[in-house]
PDB file of N, CA, C, O and CB in Angstrom:
ATOM      1  N   MET A   1      94.184  99.964 132.079  1.00  0.00           N
ATOM      2  CA  MET A   1      93.890  99.299 130.933  1.00  0.00           C
ATOM      3  C   MET A   1      94.927  99.789 130.037  1.00  0.00           C
ATOM      4  O   MET A   1      95.203 100.989 130.012  1.00  0.00           O
ATOM      5  CB  MET A   1      92.487  99.504 130.449  1.00  0.00           C
ATOM      6  N   THR A   2      95.523  98.934 129.296  1.00  0.00           N
ATOM      7  CA  THR A   2      96.453  99.385 128.291  1.00  0.00           C
ATOM      8  C   THR A   2      95.831  99.714 126.898  1.00  0.00           C
ATOM      9  O   THR A   2      94.650  99.468 126.652  1.00  0.00           O
ATOM     10  CB  THR A   2      97.491  98.344 128.132  1.00  0.00           C
ATOM     11  N   LEU A   3      96.613 100.235 126.073  1.00  0.00           N
ATOM     12  CA  LEU A   3      95.994 100.757 124.726  1.00  0.00           C
ATOM     13  C   LEU A   3      95.683  99.355 124.077  1.00  0.00           C
ATOM     14  O   LEU A   3      94.595  99.229 123.516  1.00  0.00           O
ATOM     15  CB  LEU A   3      97.109 101.802 123.712  1.00  0.00           C
ATOM     16  N   GLU A   4      96.602  98.240 124.113  1.00  0.00           N
ATOM     17  CA  GLU A   4      96.131  96.898 123.488  1.00  0.00           C
ATOM     18  C   GLU A   4      94.833  96.368 124.056  1.00  0.00           C
ATOM     19  O   GLU A   4      94.063  95.863 123.238  1.00  0.00           O
ATOM     20  CB  GLU A   4      97.203  95.795 123.697  1.00  0.00           C
ATOM     21  N   ASP A   5      94.460  96.402 125.348  1.00  0.00           N
ATOM     22  CA  ASP A   5      93.540  95.924 125.875  1.00  0.00           C
ATOM     23  C   ASP A   5      92.227  96.828 125.509  1.00  0.00           C
ATOM     24  O   ASP A   5      91.146  96.262 125.347  1.00  0.00           O
ATOM     25  CB  ASP A   5      93.903  95.765 127.224  1.00  0.00           C
ATOM     26  N   LEU A   6      92.334  98.112 125.394  1.00  0.00           N
ATOM     27  CA  LEU A   6      91.161  98.778 124.713  1.00  0.00           C
ATOM     28  C   LEU A   6      91.059  98.564 123.373  1.00  0.00           C
ATOM     29  O   LEU A   6      89.937  98.704 122.886  1.00  0.00           O
ATOM     30  CB  LEU A   6      91.154 100.147 124.866  1.00  0.00           C
ATOM     31  N   LYS A   7      91.981  98.252 122.644  1.00  0.00           N
ATOM     32  CA  LYS A   7      92.060  98.014 121.141  1.00  0.00           C
ATOM     33  C   LYS A   7      91.283  96.492 121.129  1.00  0.00           C
ATOM     34  O   LYS A   7      90.428  96.314 120.261  1.00  0.00           O
ATOM     35  CB  LYS A   7      93.857  98.021 120.473  1.00  0.00           C
ATOM     36  N   ARG A   8      91.530  95.599 121.919  1.00  0.00           N
ATOM     37  CA  ARG A   8      91.074  94.381 121.747  1.00  0.00           C
ATOM     38  C   ARG A   8      89.559  94.415 122.042  1.00  0.00           C
ATOM     39  O   ARG A   8      88.774  93.747 121.370  1.00  0.00           O
ATOM     40  CB  ARG A   8      91.839  93.442 122.575  1.00  0.00           C
ATOM     41  N   GLU A   9      89.123  95.291 123.167  1.00  0.00           N
ATOM     42  CA  GLU A   9      87.685  95.315 123.335  1.00  0.00           C
ATOM     43  C   GLU A   9      86.899  96.063 122.408  1.00  0.00           C
ATOM     44  O   GLU A   9      85.722  95.755 122.223  1.00  0.00           O
ATOM     45  CB  GLU A   9      87.379  95.778 124.548  1.00  0.00           C
ATOM     46  N   ALA A  10      87.489  97.117 121.745  1.00  0.00           N
ATOM     47  CA  ALA A  10      86.732  97.629 120.550  1.00  0.00           C
ATOM     48  C   ALA A  10      86.622  97.035 119.485  1.00  0.00           C
ATOM     49  O   ALA A  10      85.720  97.332 118.702  1.00  0.00           O
ATOM     50  CB  ALA A  10      87.093  98.635 120.151  1.00  0.00           C
ATOM     51  N   LEU A  11      87.515  96.066 119.222  1.00  0.00           N
ATOM     52  CA  LEU A  11      87.455  95.237 118.033  1.00  0.00           C
ATOM     53  C   LEU A  11      86.570  94.178 118.242  1.00  0.00           C
ATOM     54  O   LEU A  11      86.296  93.580 117.202  1.00  0.00           O
ATOM     55  CB  LEU A  11      88.734  94.718 117.636  1.00  0.00           C
ATOM     56  N   ALA A  12      85.846  93.604 119.616  1.00  0.00           N
ATOM     57  CA  ALA A  12      85.057  92.730 119.952  1.00  0.00           C
ATOM     58  C   ALA A  12      83.586  93.203 119.780  1.00  0.00           C
ATOM     59  O   ALA A  12      82.638  92.419 119.727  1.00  0.00           O
ATOM     60  CB  ALA A  12      85.409  92.346 121.203  1.00  0.00           C
ATOM     61  N   LEU A  13      83.479  94.592 119.694  1.00  0.00           N
ATOM     62  CA  LEU A  13      82.119  95.111 119.334  1.00  0.00           C
ATOM     63  C   LEU A  13      81.648  94.691 118.202  1.00  0.00           C
ATOM     64  O   LEU A  13      82.267  93.897 117.494  1.00  0.00           O
ATOM     65  CB  LEU A  13      82.030  96.431 119.265  1.00  0.00           C
ATOM     66  N   SER A  14      80.465  95.191 117.897  1.00  0.00           N
ATOM     67  CA  SER A  14      79.586  94.759 116.764  1.00  0.00           C
ATOM     68  C   SER A  14      80.087  95.582 115.829  1.00  0.00           C
ATOM     69  O   SER A  14      80.941  96.393 116.187  1.00  0.00           O
ATOM     70  CB  SER A  14      78.037  94.879 116.921  1.00  0.00           C
ATOM     71  N   PRO A  15      79.749  95.551 114.727  1.00  0.00           N
ATOM     72  CA  PRO A  15      80.396  96.515 113.457  1.00  0.00           C
ATOM     73  C   PRO A  15      79.586  97.980 113.819  1.00  0.00           C
ATOM     74  O   PRO A  15      80.216  99.021 113.632  1.00  0.00           O
ATOM     75  CB  PRO A  15      79.915  95.809 111.531  1.00  0.00           C
ATOM     76  N   GLU A  16      78.450  98.039 114.241  1.00  0.00           N
ATOM     77  CA  GLU A  16      77.640  99.418 114.389  1.00  0.00           C
ATOM     78  C   GLU A  16      78.314  99.898 115.676  1.00  0.00           C
ATOM     79  O   GLU A  16      78.589 101.097 115.717  1.00  0.00           O
ATOM     80  CB  GLU A  16      75.823  99.277 114.546  1.00  0.00           C
ATOM     81  N   ARG A  17      78.561  99.284 116.528  1.00  0.00           N
ATOM     82  CA  ARG A  17      79.173  99.837 117.644  1.00  0.00           C
ATOM     83  C   ARG A  17      80.502 100.383 117.563  1.00  0.00           C
ATOM     84  O   ARG A  17      80.818 101.446 118.096  1.00  0.00           O
ATOM     85  CB  ARG A  17      79.183  98.962 118.556  1.00  0.00           C
ATOM     86  N   ARG A  18      81.395  99.545 116.796  1.00  0.00           N
ATOM     87  CA  ARG A  18      82.630 100.094 116.269  1.00  0.00           C
ATOM     88  C   ARG A  18      82.426 101.430 115.471  1.00  0.00           C
ATOM     89  O   ARG A  18      83.023 102.472 115.741  1.00  0.00           O
ATOM     90  CB  ARG A  18      83.286  99.046 115.375  1.00  0.00           C
ATOM     91  N   ALA A  19      81.690 101.309 114.651  1.00  0.00           N
ATOM     92  CA  ALA A  19      81.428 102.445 113.576  1.00  0.00           C
ATOM     93  C   ALA A  19      81.180 103.672 114.514  1.00  0.00           C
ATOM     94  O   ALA A  19      81.925 104.646 114.408  1.00  0.00           O
ATOM     95  CB  ALA A  19      80.024 102.128 112.481  1.00  0.00           C
ATOM     96  N   ALA A  20      80.178 103.664 115.415  1.00  0.00           N
ATOM     97  CA  ALA A  20      79.829 104.781 116.178  1.00  0.00           C
ATOM     98  C   ALA A  20      80.981 105.147 116.947  1.00  0.00           C
ATOM     99  O   ALA A  20      81.179 106.361 116.999  1.00  0.00           O
ATOM    100  CB  ALA A  20      78.670 104.550 117.020  1.00  0.00           C
ATOM    101  N   LEU A  21      82.052 104.181 117.752  1.00  0.00           N
ATOM    102  CA  LEU A  21      83.055 104.648 118.397  1.00  0.00           C
ATOM    103  C   LEU A  21      83.852 105.476 117.516  1.00  0.00           C
ATOM    104  O   LEU A  21      84.064 106.672 117.713  1.00  0.00           O
ATOM    105  CB  LEU A  21      83.744 103.651 118.974  1.00  0.00           C
ATOM    106  N   ALA A  22      84.292 104.795 116.526  1.00  0.00           N
ATOM    107  CA  ALA A  22      85.187 105.352 115.459  1.00  0.00           C
ATOM    108  C   ALA A  22      84.801 106.795 114.963  1.00  0.00           C
ATOM    109  O   ALA A  22      85.710 107.605 114.787  1.00  0.00           O
ATOM    110  CB  ALA A  22      85.168 104.389 114.243  1.00  0.00           C
ATOM    111  N   HIS A  23      83.439 107.168 114.719  1.00  0.00           N
ATOM    112  CA  HIS A  23      82.867 108.230 114.684  1.00  0.00           C
ATOM    113  C   HIS A  23      83.132 109.099 115.696  1.00  0.00           C
ATOM    114  O   HIS A  23      83.734 110.133 115.407  1.00  0.00           O
ATOM    115  CB  HIS A  23      81.756 108.031 114.571  1.00  0.00           C
ATOM    116  N   ASP A  24      82.779 108.878 116.924  1.00  0.00           N
ATOM    117  CA  ASP A  24      83.176 109.692 118.262  1.00  0.00           C
ATOM    118  C   ASP A  24      84.594 110.125 118.290  1.00  0.00           C
ATOM    119  O   ASP A  24      84.959 111.292 118.433  1.00  0.00           O
ATOM    120  CB  ASP A  24      82.959 108.822 119.580  1.00  0.00           C
ATOM    121  N   ILE A  25      85.363 109.094 118.141  1.00  0.00           N
ATOM    122  CA  ILE A  25      86.888 109.446 117.999  1.00  0.00           C
ATOM    123  C   ILE A  25      87.547 110.543 117.193  1.00  0.00           C
ATOM    124  O   ILE A  25      88.284 111.467 117.538  1.00  0.00           O
ATOM    125  CB  ILE A  25      87.473 108.392 117.514  1.00  0.00           C
ATOM    126  N   VAL A  26      87.003 110.122 115.863  1.00  0.00           N
ATOM    127  CA  VAL A  26      87.253 111.096 114.937  1.00  0.00           C
ATOM    128  C   VAL A  26      86.946 112.479 115.162  1.00  0.00           C
ATOM    129  O   VAL A  26      87.790 113.359 114.993  1.00  0.00           O
ATOM    130  CB  VAL A  26      86.687 110.769 113.914  1.00  0.00           C
ATOM    131  N   ILE A  27      85.603 112.735 115.592  1.00  0.00           N
ATOM    132  CA  ILE A  27      85.008 114.141 115.915  1.00  0.00           C
ATOM    133  C   ILE A  27      85.885 114.511 117.044  1.00  0.00           C
ATOM    134  O   ILE A  27      86.154 115.710 117.115  1.00  0.00           O
ATOM    135  CB  ILE A  27      83.341 114.183 116.335  1.00  0.00           C
ATOM    136  N   SER A  28      86.379 113.742 117.929  1.00  0.00           N
ATOM    137  CA  SER A  28      87.014 114.389 119.038  1.00  0.00           C
ATOM    138  C   SER A  28      88.281 115.143 118.534  1.00  0.00           C
ATOM    139  O   SER A  28      88.626 116.197 119.068  1.00  0.00           O
ATOM    140  CB  SER A  28      87.367 113.343 120.138  1.00  0.00           C
ATOM    141  N   LEU A  29      89.054 114.516 117.365  1.00  0.00           N
ATOM    142  CA  LEU A  29      90.040 114.991 116.970  1.00  0.00           C
ATOM    143  C   LEU A  29      89.879 116.333 116.212  1.00  0.00           C
ATOM    144  O   LEU A  29      90.898 116.892 115.805  1.00  0.00           O
ATOM    145  CB  LEU A  29      90.587 114.062 116.340  1.00  0.00           C
ATOM    146  N   GLU A  30      88.600 116.909 115.987  1.00  0.00           N
ATOM    147  CA  GLU A  30      88.423 118.272 115.102  1.00  0.00           C
ATOM    148  C   GLU A  30      88.985 119.417 116.021  1.00  0.00           C
ATOM    149  O   GLU A  30      89.334 120.506 115.566  1.00  0.00           O
ATOM    150  CB  GLU A  30      86.698 118.623 114.667  1.00  0.00           C
ATOM    151  N   GLY A  31      89.038 119.120 117.202  1.00  0.00           N
ATOM    152  CA  GLY A  31      89.543 120.454 117.820  1.00  0.00           C
ATOM    153  C   GLY A  31      90.907 120.676 117.896  1.00  0.00           C
ATOM    154  O   GLY A  31      91.307 121.691 118.466  1.00  0.00           O
ATOM    155  N   LEU A  32      91.865 119.699 117.296  1.00  0.00           N
ATOM    156  CA  LEU A  32      93.132 119.793 117.456  1.00  0.00           C
ATOM    157  C   LEU A  32      93.723 120.952 116.332  1.00  0.00           C
ATOM    158  O   LEU A  32      93.020 121.250 115.367  1.00  0.00           O
ATOM    159  CB  LEU A  32      93.701 118.336 117.330  1.00  0.00           C
ATOM    160  N   SER A  33      94.808 121.457 116.496  1.00  0.00           N
ATOM    161  CA  SER A  33      95.122 122.414 115.693  1.00  0.00           C
ATOM    162  C   SER A  33      95.670 121.836 114.345  1.00  0.00           C
ATOM    163  O   SER A  33      95.926 120.633 114.295  1.00  0.00           O
ATOM    164  CB  SER A  33      96.027 123.279 116.377  1.00  0.00           C
ATOM    165  N   PRO A  34      95.848 122.569 113.338  1.00  0.00           N
ATOM    166  CA  PRO A  34      96.505 121.836 112.031  1.00  0.00           C
ATOM    167  C   PRO A  34      97.865 121.380 112.183  1.00  0.00           C
ATOM    168  O   PRO A  34      98.360 120.415 111.601  1.00  0.00           O
ATOM    169  CB  PRO A  34      96.556 122.762 110.801  1.00  0.00           C
ATOM    170  N   GLU A  35      98.489 122.221 113.091  1.00  0.00           N
ATOM    171  CA  GLU A  35      99.997 121.696 113.461  1.00  0.00           C
ATOM    172  C   GLU A  35     100.034 120.331 114.060  1.00  0.00           C
ATOM    173  O   GLU A  35     100.806 119.469 113.638  1.00  0.00           O
ATOM    174  CB  GLU A  35     100.723 122.653 114.535  1.00  0.00           C
ATOM    175  N   MET A  36      99.053 120.096 115.217  1.00  0.00           N
ATOM    176  CA  MET A  36      99.022 119.076 115.819  1.00  0.00           C
ATOM    177  C   MET A  36      98.684 117.826 114.896  1.00  0.00           C
ATOM    178  O   MET A  36      99.351 116.792 114.892  1.00  0.00           O
ATOM    179  CB  MET A  36      98.200 119.308 116.840  1.00  0.00           C
ATOM    180  N   LEU A  37      97.598 118.049 114.141  1.00  0.00           N
ATOM    181  CA  LEU A  37      96.959 117.125 113.225  1.00  0.00           C
ATOM    182  C   LEU A  37      98.315 116.607 112.226  1.00  0.00           C
ATOM    183  O   LEU A  37      98.641 115.422 112.159  1.00  0.00           O
ATOM    184  CB  LEU A  37      95.603 117.977 112.322  1.00  0.00           C
ATOM    185  N   GLU A  38      98.842 117.427 111.670  1.00  0.00           N
ATOM    186  CA  GLU A  38      99.826 117.247 110.777  1.00  0.00           C
ATOM    187  C   GLU A  38     100.909 116.541 111.460  1.00  0.00           C
ATOM    188  O   GLU A  38     101.328 115.540 110.879  1.00  0.00           O
ATOM    189  CB  GLU A  38     100.238 118.483 110.191  1.00  0.00           C
ATOM    190  N   SER A  39     101.485 116.879 112.651  1.00  0.00           N
ATOM    191  CA  SER A  39     102.293 115.901 113.490  1.00  0.00           C
ATOM    192  C   SER A  39     101.741 114.415 113.858  1.00  0.00           C
ATOM    193  O   SER A  39     102.499 113.455 113.998  1.00  0.00           O
ATOM    194  CB  SER A  39     102.534 116.592 114.784  1.00  0.00           C
ATOM    195  N   LEU A  40     100.715 114.362 113.958  1.00  0.00           N
ATOM    196  CA  LEU A  40      99.919 113.072 114.132  1.00  0.00           C
ATOM    197  C   LEU A  40     100.037 112.123 112.790  1.00  0.00           C
ATOM    198  O   LEU A  40     100.270 110.915 112.774  1.00  0.00           O
ATOM    199  CB  LEU A  40      98.298 113.463 114.429  1.00  0.00           C
ATOM    200  N   TRP A  41      99.801 113.038 111.618  1.00  0.00           N
ATOM    201  CA  TRP A  41      99.673 112.226 110.579  1.00  0.00           C
ATOM    202  C   TRP A  41     101.382 111.969 110.185  1.00  0.00           C
ATOM    203  O   TRP A  41     101.752 110.903 109.693  1.00  0.00           O
ATOM    204  CB  TRP A  41      98.646 112.967 109.375  1.00  0.00           C
ATOM    205  N   LEU A  42     102.153 112.890 110.424  1.00  0.00           N
ATOM    206  CA  LEU A  42     103.709 112.421 110.061  1.00  0.00           C
ATOM    207  C   LEU A  42     104.072 111.283 110.978  1.00  0.00           C
ATOM    208  O   LEU A  42     104.648 110.308 110.495  1.00  0.00           O
ATOM    209  CB  LEU A  42     104.889 113.678 110.293  1.00  0.00           C
ATOM    210  N   ASP A  43     103.744 111.331 112.423  1.00  0.00           N
ATOM    211  CA  ASP A  43     103.935 110.026 113.230  1.00  0.00           C
ATOM    212  C   ASP A  43     103.583 108.767 112.402  1.00  0.00           C
ATOM    213  O   ASP A  43     104.361 107.865 112.093  1.00  0.00           O
ATOM    214  CB  ASP A  43     103.012 110.039 114.543  1.00  0.00           C
ATOM    215  N   GLU A  44     102.329 108.865 112.112  1.00  0.00           N
ATOM    216  CA  GLU A  44     101.512 107.664 111.428  1.00  0.00           C
ATOM    217  C   GLU A  44     102.426 107.227 110.206  1.00  0.00           C
ATOM    218  O   GLU A  44     102.940 106.110 110.149  1.00  0.00           O
ATOM    219  CB  GLU A  44      99.874 108.164 110.853  1.00  0.00           C
ATOM    220  N   ALA A  45     102.595 108.278 109.160  1.00  0.00           N
ATOM    221  CA  ALA A  45     103.363 107.724 108.125  1.00  0.00           C
ATOM    222  C   ALA A  45     104.764 107.090 108.477  1.00  0.00           C
ATOM    223  O   ALA A  45     105.179 106.125 107.835  1.00  0.00           O
ATOM    224  CB  ALA A  45     103.538 108.755 107.179  1.00  0.00           C
ATOM    225  N   GLU A  46     105.446 107.623 109.458  1.00  0.00           N
ATOM    226  CA  GLU A  46     106.799 107.086 109.821  1.00  0.00           C
ATOM    227  C   GLU A  46     106.457 105.812 110.329  1.00  0.00           C
ATOM    228  O   GLU A  46     107.078 104.864 109.849  1.00  0.00           O
ATOM    229  CB  GLU A  46     107.641 107.943 110.865  1.00  0.00           C
ATOM    230  N   ARG A  47     105.631 105.587 111.169  1.00  0.00           N
ATOM    231  CA  ARG A  47     105.355 104.120 111.605  1.00  0.00           C
ATOM    232  C   ARG A  47     104.840 103.098 110.875  1.00  0.00           C
ATOM    233  O   ARG A  47     104.963 101.909 111.165  1.00  0.00           O
ATOM    234  CB  ARG A  47     104.592 104.088 112.525  1.00  0.00           C
ATOM    235  N   ARG A  48     104.097 103.663 109.658  1.00  0.00           N
ATOM    236  CA  ARG A  48     103.843 102.670 108.573  1.00  0.00           C
ATOM    237  C   ARG A  48     105.107 102.445 107.667  1.00  0.00           C
ATOM    238  O   ARG A  48     105.326 101.325 107.205  1.00  0.00           O
ATOM    239  CB  ARG A  48     102.633 103.161 107.682  1.00  0.00           C
ATOM    240  N   ASP A  49     105.958 103.535 107.405  1.00  0.00           N
ATOM    241  CA  ASP A  49     107.212 103.387 106.672  1.00  0.00           C
ATOM    242  C   ASP A  49     108.300 102.459 107.636  1.00  0.00           C
ATOM    243  O   ASP A  49     109.004 101.571 107.154  1.00  0.00           O
ATOM    244  CB  ASP A  49     107.817 104.973 106.317  1.00  0.00           C
ATOM    245  N   ARG A  50     108.299 102.703 108.566  1.00  0.00           N
ATOM    246  CA  ARG A  50     109.025 101.534 109.538  1.00  0.00           C
ATOM    247  C   ARG A  50     108.701 100.015 109.425  1.00  0.00           C
ATOM    248  O   ARG A  50     109.493  99.085 109.270  1.00  0.00           O
ATOM    249  CB  ARG A  50     108.674 101.827 111.016  1.00  0.00           C
ATOM    250  N   GLU A  51     107.270  99.987 109.544  1.00  0.00           N
ATOM    251  CA  GLU A  51     106.783  98.574 109.282  1.00  0.00           C
ATOM    252  C   GLU A  51     106.908  98.001 108.141  1.00  0.00           C
ATOM    253  O   GLU A  51     107.049  96.779 108.089  1.00  0.00           O
ATOM    254  CB  GLU A  51     105.588  98.423 109.485  1.00  0.00           C
ATOM    255  N   MET A  52     106.880  98.760 107.038  1.00  0.00           N
ATOM    256  CA  MET A  52     107.245  98.127 105.593  1.00  0.00           C
ATOM    257  C   MET A  52     108.817  97.889 105.538  1.00  0.00           C
ATOM    258  O   MET A  52     109.324  97.016 104.834  1.00  0.00           O
ATOM    259  CB  MET A  52     106.781  99.208 104.273  1.00  0.00           C
ATOM    260  N   ASP A  53     109.507  98.721 106.320  1.00  0.00           N
ATOM    261  CA  ASP A  53     111.125  98.443 106.167  1.00  0.00           C
ATOM    262  C   ASP A  53     111.291  97.331 106.847  1.00  0.00           C
ATOM    263  O   ASP A  53     112.050  96.517 106.321  1.00  0.00           O
ATOM    264  CB  ASP A  53     112.164  99.543 106.734  1.00  0.00           C
ATOM    265  N   GLU A  54     110.707  96.976 108.086  1.00  0.00           N
ATOM    266  CA  GLU A  54     110.621  95.561 108.848  1.00  0.00           C
ATOM    267  C   GLU A  54     110.196  94.669 108.420  1.00  0.00           C
ATOM    268  O   GLU A  54     110.499  93.589 108.928  1.00  0.00           O
ATOM    269  CB  GLU A  54     110.054  95.449 109.819  1.00  0.00           C
ATOM    270  N   GLY A  55     109.306  94.715 107.300  1.00  0.00           N
ATOM    271  CA  GLY A  55     108.676  93.495 106.777  1.00  0.00           C
ATOM    272  C   GLY A  55     107.277  93.157 107.559  1.00  0.00           C
ATOM    273  O   GLY A  55     106.450  92.347 107.142  1.00  0.00           O
ATOM    274  N   SER A  56     107.170  93.824 108.618  1.00  0.00           N
ATOM    275  CA  SER A  56     105.859  93.536 109.535  1.00  0.00           C
ATOM    276  C   SER A  56     104.638  94.059 108.928  1.00  0.00           C
ATOM    277  O   SER A  56     103.618  94.092 109.616  1.00  0.00           O
ATOM    278  CB  SER A  56     105.951  94.206 110.989  1.00  0.00           C
ATOM    279  N   SER A  57     104.619  94.502 107.628  1.00  0.00           N
ATOM    280  CA  SER A  57     103.669  95.092 106.805  1.00  0.00           C
ATOM    281  C   SER A  57     103.693  95.071 105.364  1.00  0.00           C
ATOM    282  O   SER A  57     104.806  95.268 104.878  1.00  0.00           O
ATOM    283  CB  SER A  57     103.622  96.249 107.114  1.00  0.00           C
ATOM    284  N   THR A  58     102.839  94.900 104.644  1.00  0.00           N
ATOM    285  CA  THR A  58     103.143  94.953 103.299  1.00  0.00           C
ATOM    286  C   THR A  58     102.196  95.858 102.521  1.00  0.00           C
ATOM    287  O   THR A  58     101.086  96.065 103.011  1.00  0.00           O
ATOM    288  CB  THR A  58     103.142  93.613 102.766  1.00  0.00           C
ATOM    289  N   GLY A  59     102.542  96.453 101.283  1.00  0.00           N
ATOM    290  CA  GLY A  59     101.569  97.035 100.916  1.00  0.00           C
ATOM    291  C   GLY A  59     100.829  96.595  99.833  1.00  0.00           C
ATOM    292  O   GLY A  59     101.054  95.482  99.357  1.00  0.00           O
ATOM    293  N   ILE A  60      99.927  97.365  99.357  1.00  0.00           N
ATOM    294  CA  ILE A  60      99.142  96.796  98.066  1.00  0.00           C
ATOM    295  C   ILE A  60      99.256  98.000  96.905  1.00  0.00           C
ATOM    296  O   ILE A  60      98.888  99.170  97.007  1.00  0.00           O
ATOM    297  CB  ILE A  60      97.343  96.438  98.473  1.00  0.00           C
ATOM    298  N   PRO A  61      99.807  97.414  95.916  1.00  0.00           N
ATOM    299  CA  PRO A  61     100.155  98.251  94.607  1.00  0.00           C
ATOM    300  C   PRO A  61      98.900  99.100  94.302  1.00  0.00           C
ATOM    301  O   PRO A  61      97.788  98.617  94.518  1.00  0.00           O
ATOM    302  CB  PRO A  61     100.534  97.248  93.243  1.00  0.00           C
ATOM    303  N   GLY A  62      99.046 100.410  93.782  1.00  0.00           N
ATOM    304  CA  GLY A  62      98.109 101.296  93.466  1.00  0.00           C
ATOM    305  C   GLY A  62      97.171 100.542  92.580  1.00  0.00           C
ATOM    306  O   GLY A  62      95.970 100.448  92.834  1.00  0.00           O
ATOM    307  N   ASP A  63      97.780  99.970  91.465  1.00  0.00           N
ATOM    308  CA  ASP A  63      96.657  99.550  90.468  1.00  0.00           C
ATOM    309  C   ASP A  63      95.687  98.512  90.981  1.00  0.00           C
ATOM    310  O   ASP A  63      94.509  98.504  90.625  1.00  0.00           O
ATOM    311  CB  ASP A  63      97.272  98.974  89.183  1.00  0.00           C
ATOM    312  N   GLU A  64      96.186  97.667  91.793  1.00  0.00           N
ATOM    313  CA  GLU A  64      95.061  96.708  92.579  1.00  0.00           C
ATOM    314  C   GLU A  64      94.183  97.423  93.506  1.00  0.00           C
ATOM    315  O   GLU A  64      92.995  97.150  93.675  1.00  0.00           O
ATOM    316  CB  GLU A  64      95.742  95.570  93.484  1.00  0.00           C
ATOM    317  N   VAL A  65      94.846  98.374  94.111  1.00  0.00           N
ATOM    318  CA  VAL A  65      93.651  99.262  95.159  1.00  0.00           C
ATOM    319  C   VAL A  65      92.521  99.831  94.103  1.00  0.00           C
ATOM    320  O   VAL A  65      91.327  99.728  94.383  1.00  0.00           O
ATOM    321  CB  VAL A  65      94.476 100.883  96.137  1.00  0.00           C
ATOM    322  N   PHE A  66      92.925 100.385  92.983  1.00  0.00           N
ATOM    323  CA  PHE A  66      92.025 100.988  92.126  1.00  0.00           C
ATOM    324  C   PHE A  66      91.249 100.053  91.520  1.00  0.00           C
ATOM    325  O   PHE A  66      90.111 100.435  91.244  1.00  0.00           O
ATOM    326  CB  PHE A  66      92.613 101.766  91.204  1.00  0.00           C
ATOM    327  N   ALA A  67      91.602  98.681  91.169  1.00  0.00           N
ATOM    328  CA  ALA A  67      90.840  97.888  90.457  1.00  0.00           C
ATOM    329  C   ALA A  67      89.832  97.309  91.478  1.00  0.00           C
ATOM    330  O   ALA A  67      88.764  96.863  91.059  1.00  0.00           O
ATOM    331  CB  ALA A  67      91.665  96.878  89.709  1.00  0.00           C
ATOM    332  N   ARG A  68      90.102  97.297  92.707  1.00  0.00           N
ATOM    333  CA  ARG A  68      89.191  96.829  93.837  1.00  0.00           C
ATOM    334  C   ARG A  68      88.179  97.668  93.948  1.00  0.00           C
ATOM    335  O   ARG A  68      87.026  97.245  94.029  1.00  0.00           O
ATOM    336  CB  ARG A  68      89.803  96.717  95.141  1.00  0.00           C
ATOM    337  N   LEU A  69      88.482  99.021  93.968  1.00  0.00           N
ATOM    338  CA  LEU A  69      87.443  99.976  94.052  1.00  0.00           C
ATOM    339  C   LEU A  69      86.461 100.023  92.900  1.00  0.00           C
ATOM    340  O   LEU A  69      85.245  99.979  93.086  1.00  0.00           O
ATOM    341  CB  LEU A  69      88.026 101.238  94.205  1.00  0.00           C
ATOM    342  N   ARG A  70      87.024 100.116  91.699  1.00  0.00           N
ATOM    343  CA  ARG A  70      86.298  99.811  90.374  1.00  0.00           C
ATOM    344  C   ARG A  70      85.404  98.836  90.465  1.00  0.00           C
ATOM    345  O   ARG A  70      84.263  99.067  90.063  1.00  0.00           O
ATOM    346  CB  ARG A  70      87.138  99.435  89.318  1.00  0.00           C
ATOM    347  N   ALA A  71      85.752  97.481  91.039  1.00  0.00           N
ATOM    348  CA  ALA A  71      85.071  96.264  91.010  1.00  0.00           C
ATOM    349  C   ALA A  71      83.890  96.479  92.077  1.00  0.00           C
ATOM    350  O   ALA A  71      82.797  95.929  91.943  1.00  0.00           O
ATOM    351  CB  ALA A  71      86.075  95.013  91.338  1.00  0.00           C
ATOM    352  N   ARG A  72      84.205  97.324  93.144  1.00  0.00           N
ATOM    353  CA  ARG A  72      82.928  97.436  94.113  1.00  0.00           C
ATOM    354  C   ARG A  72      81.830  98.484  93.513  1.00  0.00           C
ATOM    355  O   ARG A  72      80.645  98.466  93.847  1.00  0.00           O
ATOM    356  CB  ARG A  72      83.428  98.000  95.696  1.00  0.00           C
ATOM    357  N   ARG A  73      82.357  99.337  92.641  1.00  0.00           N
ATOM    358  CA  ARG A  73      81.247 100.170  92.053  1.00  0.00           C
ATOM    359  C   ARG A  73      80.464  99.664  90.914  1.00  0.00           C
ATOM    360  O   ARG A  73      79.566 100.327  90.395  1.00  0.00           O
ATOM    361  CB  ARG A  73      81.767 101.386  91.627  1.00  0.00           C
ATOM    362  N   GLU A  74      80.816  98.461  90.518  1.00  0.00           N
ATOM    363  CA  GLU A  74      80.149  97.635  89.410  1.00  0.00           C
ATOM    364  C   GLU A  74      78.845  97.022  89.836  1.00  0.00           C
ATOM    365  O   GLU A  74      78.200  96.333  89.047  1.00  0.00           O
ATOM    366  CB  GLU A  74      81.076  96.489  88.939  1.00  0.00           C
TER     367      GLU A  74
END
């Protein structure tokens, strides 16, 4: 099974089961060293930056993000 296969199957789960799976995955990362976690976050930041540069991903302006959050709280 490839990562894409696993992702496709996970996304087909109900929201409740996806949340439980996400929780278990996050908990599994707690045993990693701070250095490993930092490395993983740096890799993710570089991936996102590359996607932005390539145009395969777009950002949302900070003002819009905060406006959406405020709207949710009302």
